[in-house]
N, C-alpha and C positions, 0 to 999 in steps of 0.2 A: 960090817962089810956090806951087808945088804943095803944099808942106807946110802953108802957111798956109790954103789951101783945105780941106785935109783936117781941119785943127783946127776950122775953122768948121763943117764937116759933122758932126764928132763932137759938137760943142756942140749943134747942132740935134737930133741923135739923142738926146742926153741929155735935152733938154727933152721930146722926144716919149716917151721911156721914163718920165719922171716922170708925164706925163699919162696914160700907159697904166696905170701902177700906180694912179693915182687913179681910173681908170675914166672919164675924161672928156677932151675936147678943147677947145681954144680956141673951136672953132666947134660949138655945141651942136646945130646943125641937121644938120650932115653926120655928126657922130660919127666922124670920120676916125681911123684908127689907123695907126701906122708898121709896116711889115712888113719882116722881114729876108729878103733874097734872095741868092742866089749870083751873084757878079759876076765877070766875066773880068778878067784882069790887064790893067791899063792903062785900063780903063773909067773914066768920070767918076763918081766916087762921090757927088757932090753932087747929081746929077740925080734919084736915087731915095732916098727915106728908108730908112735902115737902122736896125733896132732893136738896140740894144746889150744884150746879155744881162747882167742885173744879177748882183750878188753873190748866190749861192745861200743862204748862211747869213742874210743880212739879210732875204731874201725870206721864208724860213721863219719867222723871228721875227715879221715883220709879219703874216703869215698866221696864226700861232698866236695872236697877240694879238687879231686880228680874230675868230677862232673863239671864243676865251674870252669876249669881249664878247658875241657873239651868243648863246652858251650861257647866260650869266648873264641876258641879256634874256629868253630863252625860259623859264628857270626862274622868274623873277619873274612873267612873264605866266601861267605855269601855276599858281603859287601864288595869284595873284589870281583866276584862274578857279575854282580849288577853293573859295576862300572865298566867292565869289559863288554858287557852286552851293550851299554850306551854307546861305547866307542865303535863297536862293530856296526851298529845301526847307522850311526853318522857316516861312517866310511862307506857302508853299503849304499846309502842314498846318494852320496857324491859319486860313487862309482857308477851307479845307474844313470845319473845325469850325463856323465862323461861318455858312457857307452852309447847312450841315446843320441848325443850330439855327433859322435863319430861313426854311428851306424855300425858299431862292432857287434859281434855275436854275444850271446849271453855267456857270462863267466861262470864256469863250473868248477867248484873246488874239488879237492880229493875226497869228497864224501862228507866233509864237515858242513857244507852249505848246499842247499837245493831249493827248488821252487815247486810248491805243491800245486794241486789243481786250482786252488783259489788264488794263485799268484801271490802268496804270502811267503815271506822268508821264514824258514824254520831251521833250527840247529839240531844236529844229531845229539845223541847222548854224550854228555861230558864224562870223562873218566872220573872215577870216584875219588881218586887222590887229588886234592886241591892243587898240589904242586904240578901234577901232570896237566891239570886244567889250565893253569896259568901259562905253562909252557906252550901248550897248544894254541891258546888265545894269542900269545905273543907272536907265535909263528904266523898265525892267520893274519894278524894286524900287519905284520911286516910285509906279508905277501900282497895284501890289499894296498898298502902304501906304495909298494913298487909298481903295482898295476896302475894305480892312480897317477903317479908321476909319469909313466909311460903315456897314459891317455892324455894328460895335460900337455906334454911335449908334442904329441901328435896334433892336438887341437891348435896349439900355438903355430905349429908349422902349417896347419891347414889355413888359419886366419892370415898368415903372412903370404900365402899364395904358393908355398913350396909344393903343396899337393895338387895345385890346379894344373890340369893339362893345358897345353898350349892352345888347343881349340877353345877351351873354356875362357882363358884369358883374353883371346882375341874377341870372343863373343861379348865379354863384359866391356872391353875397351870400345867395341862398336856401339854397344848400347849406351855407354856414357857419351860417346860422340853425338849420337842421335838426341840424347836428352839435352845436351849443351846446345845443339842447333835449335831444338824446339824452344829453349829458354831465350835464345838470342832472337828468334823470330817473334816471340811474345813481347819482348822488350821493344823491338822495333815497331810492332803494331801499336803498343801503348804510346810510344813517342809520336807516331803519326796521328793517333786519336787526340793526343794532347795538343799537337799543332793545329789540327782541324778545329778542335774546340776553341782554341785561342783565336783563330781566324774568325770563326763564327761569332764569338763573343765580341770581337772588335767590330765586325760588320754590324752585329746587332746594336751595339752602343752607338755607332755612327748613324745607323738608321733611326734609332731612338732620338738622338740629338737633333737630326734633321726634322723628324716629326715634331718634336717640341718647339723647334724654331718656327716651323710653319704654323703650329698652333698659336704660338705667341704673336706672330705676325697677324694672323687671322683675328686673334683676340683684340689686338690694337686697332685693326681696321673696324671690328665691330664696335669697339668702345667709341671710336670716332663717329661711326655711323649712328650708334645709339645716342650719342650727344646731339645729333642733328647737324653736325658740321658738313657743309657741302664740300669743303676742301680743307686741308690741314691748317690754313691760316685764317679760316672764317670762325673765329671764336674770340671771346673776350675774357679777361681776368677780372673778377668782381671781388673788391675789398670793402665790405660795407661798414666796418667799424674802425675807430682809431685805437688800435692796440699795438702791442710790441710782438705779437705772435702771428698776425695774419700778413702773409707775404707770398710772393712767387719768386722762383729762382730759375734762371736760365741754365740749361745743361752745359752749354758751351761757354768758353772764356774768350778773351781777346788776345790777339797776337800783339807783337811790338808794332806800334803805329806812330806815324809822324803827322797824320791828319785823319780826320774822321767826319762822317755825317751820321747823326742820330735822329730818326723820325719815329713818330708814334701817333696813335689816336688816343685821346683821353677824354673823360667826362667826369666832372666833379662840381659839387655845389657846397662843399665844406667851407667852413670859416671858423676862426680866422686862418687863412692859408690852406692850400690843398694838401700840404705835406710833401713827401719825397716820392715821386713816381719812379725815379731811376737812380741807382747808385752802383758804382763800380769801384771795388776796393782791392788793393794788392797788398802783399806783405810789406810792412813798413810805411804804408800810405793808404789809410782807409778811404780818403777822399780823392781818389785818383780821377774819377769823373762823377759828378753829382749834379742832378737837376732837382731843385727843391723850391718850395715856397712855404714859409712858416711865419706866423703872426701876420702883421699887416705889411710885411715887406714884399717887394715884387719877386718874381721868379728869379732865382740865381743859378748861374752855371759855375761850378767849381772844377778846376783842372789843377791837379797836384796841390790842392788846398788853396788855389788862388781863385778869386771871386770876380765874376762879371754879372751885373744886373741886366736882365733881359726885359724888353718892352712888350711883354706878353700878358694877356688877360684870359684866364681860363676858368673863372669861377661861376659862370653863368648856368651851369648844369646842362649844357649842350655838348655834343660831340665836337671836339676841336682837333685839327690836325696840325702838329707842330713839328719842325725840323730845326736842328742846331748843327752848324758846320764849324769846324776849327782846323787850323793848320799851325804847325810848330813854327813856321816862318813868321816872325814878329808877333806870334800869338794872335793872328787874325781870327775873328769869329763873326758869325752872321746868325740871325734868328728869324724863322719863317712861321707864320700862323695861317692855316687854310690856304697855303700856296703863295702867300704874299710876304715879301721880306719887310719886317717891321723894325729891324735894328741891326747894327754891325759895330765892331770895335776892334781893338788891337791890344798888344801887350798883356795877353792873358796866357801866362806861363810860356813865354816865348822860348823857342829852341828846347822845349821839353819833349821827350819821347814818351808815349803812353806805354807803361810797362805791361808785359804779358802775364798770364797765369793767375789772374785774380777772379773774384766772384762777382756775378751780375745779380743784383737783388732788385726786384720790383715791389715797390710800396713801402720800403723801410730804408733809413739812413744807417750806414754801417760805422760803428765806432771801432770795430775790428773786423778782420776779414770774415765775412759770412755771418756776423752776429753782433751781439751787444746793441740791440735796438732801443730806441727812445720813442715811447708812444706818442709824445707831443710832436714828433716829426714824421709820423706815419701817414701814408697817403690814404684818403678815403674817396672812393669812386670806382671807375672802371677803366681798364687799359686794354689796348689791342694793337696788333701789328707793330710791335716794337722791333725795328730793324737797324742794323749798323753796317756802314761801309767804311773801308779804310781809305776813303778819298773824299773830296768835296764834291757833292753832286751839283749839277747845273740847275739853275732855277726852273728851266722848263721841265726837268724830270720831277722836281718836287711839286710843281703845279699839277702835272698829270696825276700823281698819286692823290693830291688833295681833292681834286674835283672828280675822283673815282673814274678817270679815263683809263687808267691801267694800274696794275700792281706790280711793283718791282721788289723782290725780296733782297735783303742785305747779303752782300758777299762775304761778310765776316760772321755776323749773327743774324739769322732769319727767324721770323715768327712762325714756329711750328708747334702743333699740339704735342708732339712727342718730346720737344725740347724745353717745355715749360712745366715745372713741378710746382704744385700748390701746397701750402702749409697753413695749418690752423683751421679750426672749425668755423665755418661761415664763409671762408674763401672758396671760390669755385670758378670753374671754366664753363662758359655757356656759349650757345650759338650766337652769331652776330651777323646782321646785315647793315653794315655802317651807312652805305649810300642810301638804302631805303629809309634808315632812321633819320638821316640828314634831310632827305626830301620831305619826309613826313613833318619834321620840325620846321622846315622852310614854309610848307603850305600852311602849317598852323600859325 
């Protein structure tokens, strides 16, 4: 019987120990716990609850698990709090910017937020229970979000002009009008400056061109004076060698003509033949007008490639004045030397018209217009005062030129320094006193 009672007592103690481990009793009001006491031998063990010492290893395992669970809970709560702190700081910064833009007063929370003397945000003590902390943080976040939305709406309304007083709007419009007027005035000034600059540039360019033309004219005059020419016609063309690259070219061409007179001064002692002192070629006919002497043949006059031999002699090395006249009517021609008519004829290219727009070459015979010269037909000697008229001159006029009584320039082509261009090294334009030279030759 005693053994049965002891078993029952041990069972009761086991239940008490289990409740002790759980931290609660069947009676929540009393919160009674079983205590272990020292008992005398033979005492009734069922009268006093005795706590049986549990297994030490099992107790440590239970406690370890409990501690781990509590640590995980604490870490989770700590991570949640840190996240909430970051969110609160971000919202606080944005709220401060909005409040600064709208010039609102400082936001004061219900005790959860304040600003210390150092102007730093601090948070009051959080409740110890993590659930309460999360709830409070959620409420604070929601309050900040609502406040932020209100500030953003106010700022948008401010930007749209809803908060602008009528006086401020009028002031801004007036200011914008003034700025627009200033801008238009600046643009007009720039346009005027641009126009003035263009006019000044045009005037400067015209003045520069006029100055350059004056300088060019002066240079030409100085070149003429530097060459010793007393007048534009007092020069001679010197062609000292029989080549295909020494020649002179007249700047002007001939018009359409039905008659002409060609006069010139020449001096040559070359032989056999003096060559070609004058040639005029046009497209399709290189021998439109040619005066030449080659080999032992007499001087020939070619018109439209038709030939007439002239009774002239110019190989004595003295200055000779020669004139050739021609008319399309019956192809009549006349030849003068030193003012005297030495020959005449007809049927030289009758009823032919002299074609315009050709090239006048002095000293070479043209096989094509302006070129393809033959050295055997080149003129060697000196030429001067080559003039052309579009009519037949009277014998008296030819005589006055030949005896130096007067000088009459051609009405189609006249002998001018500015109208004669020299080609080839060795060819040159030099001063001339024809009548003095003839007088000296006569006296000698």
